[in-house]
C-alpha positions as CSV (number, residue, x, y, z in Angstrom):
1,M,125.8,83.5,81.0
2,T,123.9,84.6,77.9
3,R,120.9,82.5,78.6
4,F,120.6,83.7,82.2
5,H,120.7,87.3,81.1
6,Q,118.0,86.6,78.6
7,A,115.9,85.0,81.3
8,V,116.3,88.1,83.5
9,L,115.3,90.4,80.7
10,A,112.3,88.2,79.8
11,A,110.8,88.0,83.3
12,P,112.7,90.0,85.9
13,D,109.9,89.7,88.4
14,R,109.4,86.0,88.1
15,F,110.7,84.0,91.0
16,A,114.0,82.4,90.4
17,V,114.3,80.5,93.7
18,K,111.8,79.6,96.3
19,E,112.8,78.3,99.7
20,A,111.6,78.1,103.3
21,G,113.1,81.5,104.1
22,G,111.3,83.3,101.2
23,S,111.6,83.8,97.5
24,V,113.9,85.8,95.2
25,T,113.2,87.1,91.8
26,F,115.4,86.8,88.7
27,A,116.1,90.5,89.0
28,E,117.3,90.1,92.6
29,V,119.5,87.0,91.7
30,D,120.9,89.0,88.8
31,G,121.9,92.0,91.0
32,R,123.2,89.9,93.9
33,S,125.3,87.7,91.7
34,A,126.7,90.7,89.8
35,R,127.8,92.3,93.0
36,L,129.4,89.1,94.4
37,A,131.2,88.5,91.0
38,G,132.6,92.0,91.5
39,A,133.8,91.1,94.9
40,L,135.6,88.1,93.5
41,M,137.2,90.0,90.7
42,S,138.3,92.7,93.2
43,R,140.2,89.9,94.9
44,G,142.0,88.9,91.8
45,V,139.7,86.1,90.5
46,R,140.2,85.8,86.7
47,E,139.1,83.6,83.8
48,G,140.3,80.1,84.3
49,D,140.6,80.3,88.1
50,R,138.7,78.0,90.4
51,V,136.6,79.2,93.4
52,G,135.4,76.9,96.2
53,V,131.8,77.1,97.2
54,C,130.8,75.7,100.6
55,L,127.1,76.6,101.0
56,P,123.9,74.7,101.6
57,R,121.3,74.5,98.9
58,G,119.3,77.7,98.6
59,A,119.2,81.1,97.0
60,D,122.6,82.1,98.4
61,L,124.1,79.0,96.6
62,V,122.5,79.9,93.3
63,V,123.8,83.5,93.6
64,A,127.3,82.2,94.5
65,L,127.5,79.8,91.5
66,L,126.3,82.4,89.1
67,A,128.8,84.9,90.6
68,V,131.7,82.5,90.0
69,W,130.7,82.1,86.4
70,R,130.2,85.9,85.9
71,A,133.8,86.4,87.2
72,G,135.0,84.0,84.5
73,A,135.9,81.2,86.9
74,A,134.9,77.7,87.6
75,Y,133.3,76.6,90.8
76,V,134.4,73.7,93.0
77,P,131.6,72.5,95.2
78,L,132.6,71.7,98.8
79,D,129.8,70.0,100.6
80,P,129.5,71.4,104.2
81,A,128.6,67.9,105.4
82,Y,131.8,66.3,104.2
83,P,134.6,65.4,106.6
84,Q,137.2,68.1,107.2
85,D,140.0,66.0,105.8
86,R,138.2,65.5,102.5
87,L,137.3,69.1,102.1
88,E,141.0,70.1,102.8
89,Y,142.2,67.6,100.2
90,M,139.7,68.9,97.6
91,A,140.8,72.5,98.3
92,R,144.5,71.7,97.9
93,D,144.0,69.5,94.8
94,S,141.8,72.0,92.9
95,G,144.2,74.9,93.6
96,I,141.5,77.2,94.9
97,K,142.5,80.4,96.6
98,I,139.0,81.5,97.8
99,V,136.1,79.6,99.3
100,L,132.6,81.3,99.4
101,E,131.0,80.1,102.6
102,Q,128.3,80.9,105.1
103,G,130.2,80.8,108.3
104,T,133.5,79.8,109.8
105,A,132.7,76.1,110.6
106,H,135.5,74.9,108.4
107,S,139.2,75.6,108.3
108,W,141.0,75.7,105.0
109,P,144.6,75.0,104.0
110,A,147.2,77.8,104.1
111,G,146.7,80.2,101.2
112,V,143.0,79.5,100.9
113,Q,140.8,82.4,102.1
114,G,137.3,81.8,103.4
115,L,134.9,84.6,102.2
116,M,131.4,85.2,103.7
117,A,129.3,85.1,100.5
118,A,126.5,87.3,101.8
119,R,128.8,90.0,103.3
120,A,131.2,90.0,100.2
121,G,128.2,90.7,97.9
122,E,127.6,94.0,99.7
123,E,131.1,95.3,99.0
124,T,130.7,96.3,95.4
125,E,128.2,98.1,93.2
126,E,126.4,96.3,90.4
127,G,128.3,97.1,87.2
128,Q,131.5,98.1,88.9
129,Y,133.3,95.3,87.2
130,A,132.8,94.1,83.6
131,E,132.1,90.4,83.1
132,P,135.0,88.9,81.1
133,A,134.3,87.1,77.9
134,V,134.6,83.4,78.1
135,S,134.7,80.7,75.5
136,P,132.8,77.4,75.3
137,E,136.1,75.7,76.3
138,S,136.3,77.7,79.5
139,A,136.0,75.6,82.7
140,A,132.5,75.6,84.3
141,Y,133.1,73.5,87.4
142,V,135.2,70.8,89.0
143,I,133.2,68.0,90.7
144,Y,135.0,65.4,92.8
145,T,134.0,61.8,92.4
146,S,135.1,58.7,94.3
147,G,138.6,57.5,93.2
148,S,139.8,53.9,93.0
149,T,143.3,54.9,94.3
150,G,142.1,56.0,97.7
151,V,141.5,59.7,97.1
152,P,138.7,61.5,95.2
153,K,139.4,62.7,91.7
154,G,138.2,66.1,90.2
155,V,136.4,66.1,86.9
156,E,136.6,69.5,85.1
157,A,133.6,70.3,82.8
158,T,133.4,73.2,80.4
159,R,130.9,76.0,79.8
160,G,130.1,74.6,76.3
161,G,129.4,71.2,77.8
162,V,126.8,72.6,80.2
163,A,125.2,74.7,77.4
164,S,125.0,71.6,75.2
165,L,123.3,69.7,78.0
166,L,120.5,72.2,78.2
167,T,120.2,72.4,74.4
168,A,120.1,68.6,74.0
169,L,117.4,68.1,76.6
170,E,115.3,70.9,75.1
171,S,115.8,69.5,71.5
172,A,114.8,66.1,72.7
173,G,111.5,67.5,74.1
174,M,112.5,66.5,77.7
175,Y,112.5,70.1,78.9
176,A,109.3,72.0,78.2
177,S,109.4,75.0,75.9
178,R,108.0,77.3,78.6
179,P,109.4,78.0,82.0
180,R,108.6,75.4,84.6
181,V,108.7,75.0,88.4
182,V,111.4,72.4,89.3
183,G,112.7,70.9,92.5
184,W,116.3,71.1,93.5
185,N,117.1,68.2,95.9
186,A,120.6,67.0,94.8
187,S,123.8,67.9,96.7
188,M,125.9,70.3,94.8
189,S,128.8,67.8,95.1
190,F,127.0,65.6,92.5
191,D,126.6,66.4,88.9
192,A,122.9,65.8,89.1
193,S,122.8,69.2,90.8
194,V,124.1,70.8,87.7
195,Q,121.1,69.7,85.7
196,Q,118.9,71.1,88.4
197,W,120.3,74.4,89.4
198,V,121.2,75.6,85.8
199,R,117.5,75.5,85.0
200,V,117.5,79.2,86.2
201,C,119.5,79.9,83.0
202,R,116.4,79.0,80.9
203,G,113.9,80.9,83.1
204,D,112.7,78.0,85.3
205,T,111.9,78.5,89.0
206,L,113.9,76.4,91.4
207,V,112.1,75.2,94.6
208,I,114.7,74.2,97.3
209,I,113.9,70.8,98.8
210,D,115.8,70.3,102.0
211,E,117.1,66.9,103.4
212,Q,114.0,66.4,105.5
213,Q,111.5,67.2,102.8
214,R,113.2,65.0,100.2
215,T,112.9,61.9,102.2
216,D,109.6,62.5,104.0
217,P,106.6,61.7,101.8
218,V,104.1,63.9,103.8
219,Q,106.4,66.9,103.7
220,L,107.3,66.4,100.1
221,R,103.7,66.2,99.0
222,A,102.9,69.4,100.9
223,L,105.8,71.1,99.2
224,I,104.7,69.9,95.8
225,D,101.2,71.2,96.3
226,E,102.3,74.5,97.9
227,H,104.6,75.5,95.1
228,H,102.8,73.7,92.3
229,L,106.0,71.8,91.5
230,Q,106.0,70.4,88.0
231,E,109.4,68.6,87.7
232,L,111.5,66.5,90.1
233,D,114.7,64.6,89.9
234,L,115.1,61.4,91.9
235,T,116.8,58.0,92.0
236,P,114.9,54.6,91.7
237,S,115.8,54.0,95.4
238,H,114.1,57.3,96.2
239,W,111.0,56.4,94.2
240,E,110.5,53.3,96.3
241,I,109.8,55.4,99.4
242,L,108.0,58.2,97.7
243,R,105.8,56.5,95.2
244,D,102.5,57.0,97.0
245,C,102.9,60.7,97.5
246,L,104.2,61.2,93.9
247,L,101.4,59.2,92.3
248,T,98.9,61.5,94.0
249,T,97.8,64.7,92.2
250,G,96.5,67.6,94.2
251,D,93.7,70.0,93.3
252,G,93.3,68.6,89.9
253,A,96.8,69.5,88.9
254,P,98.6,67.5,86.2
255,G,101.0,64.9,87.4
256,L,104.7,65.5,87.8
257,R,107.4,65.0,85.2
258,L,110.1,62.8,86.9
259,F,113.7,62.8,85.9
260,M,115.0,59.4,87.0
261,G,118.7,58.7,87.2
262,G,121.7,57.9,89.3
263,E,121.3,54.1,89.2
264,P,119.6,51.4,87.0
265,V,115.8,51.4,87.0
266,P,114.6,47.9,88.2
267,V,112.1,46.2,86.0
268,R,109.2,46.5,88.5
269,T,109.8,50.2,88.9
270,W,110.0,50.7,85.2
271,Q,106.7,48.9,84.6
272,E,105.1,50.8,87.5
273,L,106.2,54.2,86.1
274,A,105.2,53.2,82.6
275,A,101.7,52.3,83.8
276,A,101.4,55.5,85.7
277,S,102.5,57.4,82.6
278,A,100.0,55.6,80.4
279,G,97.3,56.4,82.9
280,G,98.1,60.1,82.8
281,R,99.2,60.3,86.5
282,L,102.8,61.4,85.7
283,K,105.5,61.4,83.0
284,A,108.9,59.9,83.7
285,L,112.3,59.9,82.0
286,N,115.3,57.7,82.5
287,L,118.6,59.6,82.2
288,Y,122.1,58.1,82.0
289,G,125.5,59.7,82.0
290,P,128.8,59.7,83.8
291,T,130.2,62.8,85.5
292,E,132.9,62.8,82.8
293,C,130.3,63.5,80.1
294,T,128.6,66.5,81.8
295,V,125.7,64.8,83.6
296,D,123.6,63.2,80.8
297,A,124.5,61.4,77.6
298,T,121.4,59.3,76.9
299,A,117.7,59.6,77.8
300,A,114.4,57.8,77.3
301,W,110.8,58.2,78.2
302,I,109.9,55.4,80.6
303,E,107.3,53.5,78.7
304,G,106.9,50.0,77.3
305,A,107.8,46.6,78.8
306,G,111.4,46.9,80.1
307,P,114.3,49.2,81.2
308,H,116.8,50.8,78.9
309,I,118.8,54.0,79.0
310,G,117.6,55.2,75.6
311,P,119.4,56.5,72.6
312,P,122.1,59.3,72.8
313,L,120.9,62.8,73.3
314,P,121.2,65.2,70.3
315,G,124.8,66.0,69.7
316,V,126.1,62.9,71.6
317,R,127.8,60.0,69.9
318,A,127.6,56.6,71.7
319,Y,129.7,53.7,70.6
320,V,129.4,50.1,71.8
321,L,132.9,48.6,71.3
322,D,134.9,45.5,71.9
323,D,138.4,45.4,73.4
324,A,139.9,46.2,70.1
325,L,137.7,49.4,69.8
326,E,135.7,47.8,67.0
327,V,131.9,48.4,66.9
328,V,130.0,45.3,68.0
329,P,126.7,44.2,66.3
330,D,123.3,45.2,67.7
331,G,122.4,42.9,70.6
332,T,126.0,42.1,71.4
333,P,127.4,43.3,74.7
334,G,130.3,45.7,74.6
335,E,131.7,48.7,76.5
336,L,130.1,52.1,76.0
337,Y,132.2,55.0,74.8
338,V,130.7,58.5,74.7
339,A,131.8,61.4,72.5
340,G,130.5,64.9,71.8
341,P,130.5,68.4,73.3
342,G,129.7,67.1,76.8
343,V,132.9,65.2,77.2
344,T,134.8,66.9,79.9
345,R,138.5,68.0,80.0
346,G,139.5,65.1,82.2
347,Y,140.8,64.7,85.7
348,V,142.5,67.6,87.6
349,N,146.2,66.8,88.2
350,R,145.8,63.3,86.8
351,P,147.3,63.3,83.3
352,G,147.9,59.5,83.3
353,L,144.3,58.6,84.3
354,T,143.0,61.2,81.9
355,A,144.9,59.7,79.0
356,Q,143.7,56.2,80.1
357,R,140.0,57.1,80.2
358,F,139.7,59.9,77.6
359,V,140.9,58.4,74.3
360,A,141.0,59.5,70.7
361,D,137.7,59.0,68.8
362,P,138.7,56.9,65.8
363,F,135.3,57.4,64.2
364,A,135.3,61.2,64.2
365,G,138.5,61.9,62.2
366,N,138.8,65.4,63.6
367,G,140.9,64.9,66.8
368,D,137.9,64.6,69.1
369,R,138.1,62.4,72.2
370,M,135.7,59.9,73.6
371,Y,135.2,58.8,77.2
372,R,135.5,55.1,78.2
373,T,132.6,54.7,80.6
374,G,133.4,51.3,82.0
375,D,129.7,50.4,81.5
376,R,128.6,47.3,79.6
377,V,125.7,47.8,77.3
378,S,124.1,46.4,74.2
379,R,122.3,48.3,71.5
380,H,118.7,47.5,70.4
381,P,117.7,47.6,66.8
382,D,115.9,50.9,67.4
383,G,119.1,52.5,68.8
384,A,118.2,52.3,72.5
385,L,121.0,51.1,74.8
386,E,120.5,48.5,77.5
387,F,122.7,48.8,80.6
388,L,124.2,45.4,81.5
389,G,126.6,46.2,84.4
390,R,130.2,47.4,85.0
391,V,133.5,46.1,83.7
392,D,135.3,47.2,87.0
393,R,134.5,47.5,90.7
394,Q,132.7,50.8,90.6
395,V,129.2,50.6,92.2
396,K,126.2,52.7,92.6
397,I,124.4,52.8,95.9
398,R,121.2,54.9,96.4
399,G,122.3,57.0,93.4
400,F,125.9,57.6,94.7
401,R,128.9,56.6,92.6
402,V,131.4,54.7,94.7
403,E,134.8,53.2,94.0
404,L,135.2,50.4,96.4
405,G,139.0,50.8,96.2
406,E,138.8,54.2,97.8
407,I,137.0,52.8,100.9
408,E,139.4,49.9,101.0
409,A,142.4,52.2,101.1
410,V,140.9,54.1,104.0
411,V,140.1,51.0,106.0
412,R,143.6,49.6,105.3
413,S,145.1,52.9,106.6
414,V,143.7,52.2,110.1
415,P,146.6,51.2,112.4
416,G,146.3,47.5,113.1
417,V,144.4,46.6,110.0
418,A,146.3,44.1,107.8
419,Q,143.9,43.5,105.0
420,A,140.5,44.9,103.9
421,V,138.0,44.4,101.1
422,V,134.7,46.2,100.6
423,V,131.8,44.7,98.7
424,L,128.2,45.7,97.9
425,H,126.0,43.3,99.8
426,S,122.3,42.8,99.1
427,S,119.6,41.4,101.3
428,L,115.8,41.3,101.2
429,A,115.5,43.2,104.4
430,V,117.7,46.3,103.8
431,G,118.5,46.1,100.1
432,E,122.0,47.1,99.0
433,Q,124.7,48.0,101.6
434,L,128.4,48.5,101.7
435,V,130.2,46.0,103.8
436,A,133.8,46.2,104.9
437,Y,135.6,42.9,105.7
438,Y,139.0,43.2,107.4
439,V,141.8,41.2,108.9
440,L,143.6,42.5,111.9
441,G,147.3,42.3,112.6
442,E,148.6,41.4,116.1
443,S,146.3,44.1,117.5
444,G,143.8,46.4,116.1
445,P,140.7,48.6,116.6
446,A,137.3,47.3,117.6
447,G,134.4,47.6,115.1
448,E,133.1,50.9,116.4
449,E,136.6,52.5,116.5
450,L,137.0,51.5,112.9
451,R,133.6,53.0,111.9
452,Q,134.5,56.2,113.6
453,Y,137.9,56.4,111.9
454,V,136.4,55.8,108.4
455,G,133.5,58.2,109.1
456,D,136.0,61.0,109.9
457,R,137.5,60.6,106.5
458,L,134.7,59.7,104.1
459,P,131.3,61.1,103.2
460,A,128.4,59.4,105.0
461,Y,127.3,57.6,101.9
462,M,130.7,55.9,101.6
463,V,130.9,54.6,105.2
464,P,130.1,50.9,105.2
465,A,127.0,49.8,107.0
466,A,128.8,46.8,108.5
467,F,132.4,46.1,109.5
468,V,133.1,42.4,109.6
469,S,136.3,41.1,111.3
470,L,137.7,37.8,109.9
471,E,140.6,35.6,110.9
472,A,141.6,35.3,107.2
473,F,140.0,36.0,103.8
474,P,138.8,33.0,101.7
475,L,140.9,32.7,98.6
476,T,140.4,31.4,95.1
477,V,142.7,28.9,93.5
478,N,144.6,31.9,92.0
479,G,145.2,33.3,95.5
480,K,142.8,36.2,95.1
481,V,140.1,37.1,97.6
482,D,137.0,34.9,97.0
483,V,134.3,37.6,97.3
484,A,131.5,35.1,96.7
485,A,132.7,33.1,99.8
486,L,132.7,36.0,102.2
487,P,130.1,35.4,104.9
488,A,127.0,37.6,105.0
489,P,127.4,40.3,107.6
490,E,124.4,39.3,109.6
491,A,125.7,35.7,109.8
492,V,128.9,36.8,111.7
493,G,127.6,39.8,113.6
494,G,129.0,42.5,111.3
495,G,128.1,46.1,112.0
496,G,126.9,45.3,115.5
497,E,124.6,42.4,115.4
498,G,122.6,43.8,118.2
499,G,121.2,42.3,121.3
500,G,124.4,42.6,123.2
501,G,123.0,45.0,125.7
502,S,119.9,44.9,127.9
503,A,116.7,43.7,126.4
504,P,114.0,46.2,125.4
505,E,111.5,46.8,128.2
506,G,108.0,48.3,128.2
507,E,105.5,48.9,125.4
508,F,107.5,51.4,123.4
509,E,110.9,49.9,123.6
510,T,109.4,46.5,122.6
511,L,107.5,48.2,119.7
512,I,110.6,49.9,118.4
513,A,112.6,46.7,118.8
514,Q,110.1,44.8,116.7
515,V,110.2,47.5,114.0
516,W,114.0,47.4,113.9
517,V,114.2,43.7,113.7
518,E,111.8,43.8,110.7
519,V,113.3,46.6,108.7
520,L,117.0,45.8,109.5
521,G,116.7,42.0,109.0
522,R,118.0,41.2,112.5
523,D,117.1,38.3,114.8
524,H,117.1,40.6,117.9
525,V,118.3,44.0,119.1
526,S,119.0,45.5,122.4
527,A,117.8,48.7,124.1
528,E,121.3,50.2,123.7
529,D,121.7,49.5,120.0
530,D,122.3,52.3,117.5
531,F,120.1,52.3,114.4
532,F,122.9,53.4,112.0
533,A,125.5,51.1,113.5
534,L,123.1,48.2,112.7
535,G,123.1,49.3,109.1
536,G,120.3,51.7,109.0
537,H,120.2,54.6,106.5
538,S,117.8,57.3,105.3
539,L,115.5,54.9,103.3
540,I,115.2,52.4,106.1
541,A,114.5,55.3,108.6
542,L,111.5,56.1,106.4
543,R,110.3,52.5,106.9
544,V,110.7,52.9,110.7
545,V,108.6,56.1,110.6
546,A,105.9,54.4,108.4
547,R,105.6,51.5,110.7
548,I,105.3,53.7,113.8
549,K,102.5,55.6,112.1
550,K,100.8,52.3,111.2
551,Q,101.1,50.9,114.8
552,L,100.4,54.1,116.8
553,G,98.8,56.5,114.3
554,L,101.7,58.8,115.1
555,V,103.1,61.0,112.4
556,M,106.8,61.6,113.0
557,P,109.4,63.1,110.7
558,T,112.4,61.0,109.8
559,K,114.8,63.5,111.4
560,E,113.7,62.2,114.8
561,V,115.4,58.8,114.0
562,Y,118.6,60.8,113.4
563,R,118.2,62.8,116.6
564,H,117.5,59.6,118.6
565,P,119.5,56.8,117.0
566,R,119.7,54.7,120.2
567,L,116.7,52.4,120.5
568,R,115.9,53.4,124.1
569,D,116.2,57.1,123.3
570,L,113.9,56.8,120.3
571,A,111.4,54.8,122.3
572,E,111.3,57.5,125.0
573,H,110.8,60.1,122.3
574,V,108.0,58.2,120.7
575,E,106.3,57.6,124.1
576,S,106.5,61.4,124.8
577,L,104.9,62.2,121.4
578,H,102.2,59.6,121.9
579,A,101.4,61.0,125.4
580,S,101.2,64.5,124.0
581,A,98.9,63.4,121.2
582,A,96.6,61.5,123.6
583,A,96.4,64.6,125.9
584,G,95.5,66.8,123.0
585,S,92.7,64.6,121.6
């Protein structure tokens, strides 16, 4: 907390957080977080405890996270959008006793108290409770990631690891020396959010980007210009839909500094960003790091001919090793192991898995551990690392880290499902999607029942876009599922092939149907089809909105696709908007 206190002293009246409901200064965040920390300590929270935080992005969340740290505890982010079962599991597994929340929308396990953050912060006076002294080894947070055994696993990071992340990015020149205005668009359940929100601890101003703004180019550009945003985190998938608005500079302002991460940068995207950087339109960095290494372990400016993840950040040791833990020569593929102050404690309540993934560093000679990332890389002569893929079944989809085994376990738990396998399927029309293939027993659920069951237990980003029922799985000569021989979902009607209901009628239903066929890669759709059941997601929804604008000159936010997922309903809404626009012209 030292750096946050220094930031408050340096510029108490500078805005710490800006959001749609207003802005709060560093002095205000300081006072509010001190009072909320006092409320937590009055309820017995002590150093080493964990406190759940279930709040949307905003000033209240920043206050809550700082308050947990000021009380000496570690925060456990509980995304309000997650299914109830998952939230309850995370609350039990992490051992929290208190959850800071906004309302009473969620129920918590016995022994866990929900505490209204805003109200609790009014209970104590600033300075009533002294902040405990904490060490760099004290826990900072526990973030849950997808687990291959069927349940998520909690990764516990330290205060020293977070401090070293800030210091490393500053030392490498990737954070500017003076305070900046930065966007916060990542869910607090992902470690990318740590890199974003802790910027307040170095005096930066956070601009809250809501879900609508982060995926709508028009709204995002307006937000950038309104708040003079200087830095923004995003994934390569996100760039694909926002490139036009991000390449535009408003009012002669300098271009953005983009922090790219979450998934590999495609060659075309790298070259596009490198050209934009060379032309002075923006600056971009490629950041790499698993949750187990406190967000970022390597980084590189995006420039030159092709993608790489850069050299290790200052203080980080990166080894490229073979199966015998011997260093491989430059240019030879190997598995990446990461060591240094960012290596986390391990997995909560998983000593066996922790021992398997966090192993002794044989090159340090001081008892340090290194983390086995599971990523295949090779090292260039200049020290930069090139990402080559995974050694296991972990995948990244639109920036989200997913263990396919966790989804398979949930699908197999559905009564009547005998077998299940989940793969990452790629097509030209919709890009990468999760597809669940399953074999039923004597009786079992229909596809939509299966989707509902899985959706009630997994976050939205982990719910397969298509569910494909097969009589039996194709097998290799060794008796394993032959993943390469699984049929494409569109070839067998997976995920609701569409067209099963009544045909689209009228100008607007026909228009929407044509757009859906194009962006979803379908042969045909019906008026009753659901956009998301056909495999649609946020990025494809943006393409729908873009094509409607192109065809009708109608500007419509992407949230309308979510509000009207059925084709007929969306067509009626578009027709209503078009009529209103015509009447007003």
